[in-house]
N, C-alpha and C positions, 0 to 999 in steps of 0.2 A: 439389625438384620439387613441383608442386601435386597436389592430390587428383584422381584419375581418376574420371570419371563413367561409370557403366555403365547400360544400360537397366533393369536390375533395381533399381538405386538410384532411378531415376525412378519406378518402380511403387511402391516403398516410400514415397517422398515423397508421391505422389499419394494413396495409401491413407491416410496419416497426415493429410493435409490434408482429405480427404473425411470422416474421422471427426470432426475438429474442426468442420468446417462443418455436418455433420449435427447435432452437439451444439448448436451455436449456433442452428440453425434450430429445433431442439426447444425450446430455452430461449425463443426468441421466441414460438413457438406457445403455450407454457405461460403466458407473461406476457399474451399476447393474450387467452387464454381466462380467466385469473384476474381480469383487469380488465374483463371483460364487453364487450370491444371489438366482438365480433360481433353482440351482441344489443342492448345499450343503453349505448353509451359515454358517459361523463361528458364534457361539453363541454371541460373543461380537459385531457382526455386525448386529444383527437382527433389531435393531431400525433404523440404517442407511439404511439397505436394504429396510425396509418398507417405509422410506422417499423417496428413489430413485424409488421404485415401484409406489408410489402415484404420484410422479412427472412425470414419463414416461407415465402414463395412463391418463394424463389430455387431455382434448380436447382443442387444441390451439385456435380454433375459439371462444369458450366460454370465455376462459381466456383473449384473446385479446380484445374482445368487452367490457368486464367488466373493464379492465384496461383503455381503451380509454374513456369509459363512466365516470369513476372516474376522470380522468384527465380533461375532458371537464367540469364536474361540478365544480372542483376546479378552473379552469380558469374563469368560470362565477362568482363564489363567489369572487375571487380575483379582478375581474373587478369592482365589486360593492364596495369592501372594500378599495382597493388601493387609490382611490381619496380622501378618508376621512382622514383627518390629525389626529395625535395622540391627539392633543388638543381637537378636536371635540369628539373623542371617550371617552376621560376622562370626558368631560362635560356631555355626555350622561350617563355615568356610575354613576355619582354622582348626577344626577338630579332626 
């Protein structure tokens, strides 16, 4: 039988994702500041500075929920598909 999902698991997953996303946003902000993107960006760095700015201006709660939602949907789909053997899938494809 598959793994059971409980609401407390969802909270733990969201919290873990939020920590990862906040760390990533922090890294983007550090790169943005270290490379002087806010005050005097080097022309060759304009594209990268824009990427760091977009990254650091994200809302971690929105990104975290979207990521967890996508992972949950993938887990549900895998739960349906995993038990089906390749032989069964091939016979459905050719029938």
